[in-house]
C-alpha positions as CSV (number, residue, x, y, z in Angstrom):
1,M,-33.5,-68.2,-23.8
2,K,-31.0,-66.4,-26.1
3,K,-33.9,-63.7,-26.6
4,I,-34.0,-63.1,-23.0
5,L,-30.3,-63.0,-22.4
6,S,-29.8,-60.4,-25.5
7,T,-32.9,-58.6,-23.9
8,A,-31.2,-58.3,-20.5
9,L,-28.0,-57.4,-22.0
10,S,-29.6,-54.7,-23.9
11,L,-31.3,-53.4,-20.9
12,L,-28.4,-53.4,-19.1
13,F,-26.4,-51.5,-21.9
14,V,-29.0,-48.7,-22.1
15,F,-29.3,-48.6,-18.0
16,A,-25.4,-48.0,-18.0
17,I,-25.5,-45.4,-20.6
18,T,-28.6,-43.5,-18.8
19,V,-26.3,-43.4,-15.5
20,A,-23.2,-42.4,-17.0
21,A,-25.1,-39.2,-18.8
22,Q,-26.8,-38.3,-15.7
23,N,-23.4,-38.6,-13.6
24,A,-21.7,-36.3,-16.4
25,N,-24.3,-33.6,-16.3
26,S,-25.1,-33.7,-12.5
27,S,-21.3,-32.8,-12.2
28,T,-21.1,-29.9,-14.5
29,T,-24.7,-28.6,-13.5
30,T,-23.6,-28.7,-9.6
31,N,-20.3,-26.9,-10.6
32,S,-22.0,-24.1,-12.7
33,S,-24.8,-24.0,-10.2
34,D,-22.4,-23.5,-7.3
35,A,-20.8,-20.8,-9.3
36,A,-23.6,-19.2,-10.0
37,T,-25.6,-19.3,-6.6
38,K,-21.9,-18.3,-4.8
39,P,-21.2,-14.6,-5.7
40,A,-17.5,-14.1,-6.0
41,K,-15.8,-13.2,-2.9
42,K,-14.5,-9.8,-3.1
43,R,-11.1,-9.4,-0.8
44,G,-11.1,-6.4,1.4
45,P,-8.2,-3.6,1.6
46,V,-4.7,-5.2,1.9
47,F,-3.1,-4.4,4.9
48,R,0.5,-3.1,4.4
49,A,3.3,-2.0,6.7
50,S,4.8,1.7,6.0
51,K,8.5,1.7,5.6
52,D,9.2,3.2,8.6
53,Q,7.2,0.4,10.8
54,I,9.4,-2.4,9.1
55,Q,12.4,-0.5,9.8
56,Q,11.4,-0.4,13.3
57,A,10.4,-4.1,13.1
58,Q,13.9,-4.9,11.7
59,K,15.4,-3.2,14.7
60,I,13.3,-5.5,17.1
61,L,14.1,-8.4,15.4
62,K,17.8,-7.5,15.4
63,D,17.9,-6.7,18.9
64,R,16.1,-10.1,19.9
65,G,18.6,-11.8,17.5
66,F,15.9,-13.0,14.7
67,Y,17.3,-10.4,12.1
68,A,21.1,-9.8,11.4
69,G,20.6,-7.7,8.1
70,E,20.3,-3.6,8.0
71,Q,17.0,-1.5,8.9
72,T,16.2,-1.0,5.1
73,G,12.8,-0.6,5.5
74,K,12.0,-3.3,2.7
75,L,10.5,-6.9,3.3
76,D,13.2,-8.9,2.0
77,A,13.9,-12.6,2.4
78,D,15.9,-12.3,5.6
79,T,13.4,-9.8,7.1
80,R,10.6,-12.5,6.4
81,A,12.7,-15.2,7.7
82,G,13.1,-13.1,11.0
83,L,9.7,-12.4,11.2
84,K,8.7,-16.1,11.1
85,K,11.1,-17.0,13.9
86,Y,9.6,-14.2,15.9
87,Q,6.2,-15.2,15.2
88,A,7.0,-18.7,16.3
89,A,8.2,-17.6,19.2
90,E,5.6,-15.3,20.4
91,S,2.8,-18.1,19.6
92,L,1.3,-16.0,16.3
93,K,0.3,-17.4,13.2
94,V,3.4,-17.9,11.4
95,T,3.2,-15.9,8.0
96,G,6.4,-14.2,7.3
97,T,4.5,-10.9,7.1
98,L,3.9,-7.7,9.2
99,N,0.2,-8.3,9.7
100,K,-2.0,-6.2,12.2
101,I,-1.4,-8.6,14.9
102,T,2.7,-8.8,14.7
103,L,2.7,-5.0,14.6
104,E,0.8,-4.8,17.7
105,K,2.7,-7.7,19.6
106,M,5.8,-5.5,18.6
107,A,4.2,-2.5,20.2
108,I,4.5,-0.6,16.7
109,V,2.1,1.9,16.3
110,L,-0.6,1.7,13.8
111,T,-2.0,4.3,11.5
112,E,-5.5,5.1,11.5
113,K,-6.2,3.4,8.4
114,Q,-4.5,0.0,9.3
115,R,-6.5,0.3,12.9
116,A,-9.6,0.3,11.0
117,M,-8.7,-2.6,9.1
């Protein structure tokens, strides 16, 4: 009886070690194979508003009561806060940035490069 019990425990122990080793190998293999099969996603060109566009946006935000600062042409924290309020009021994605959709909604003319993006 002791021999059967010892054999069963030994087999169980070996089985547990085998399963643990397979799980460890499969998780690292899965991660490395995912990285190998998926090429790194290249980021396209970054959309940037010009200083003039930022000044126009600041004027619009100020006229609408979303911004109380000066028209500096810089995307400072107050401008971003005003943009977030504007975007929320216009049912746009709230990003706090002057993206293409926000500029178009404000009727600010885009450059050729910006229109191509």
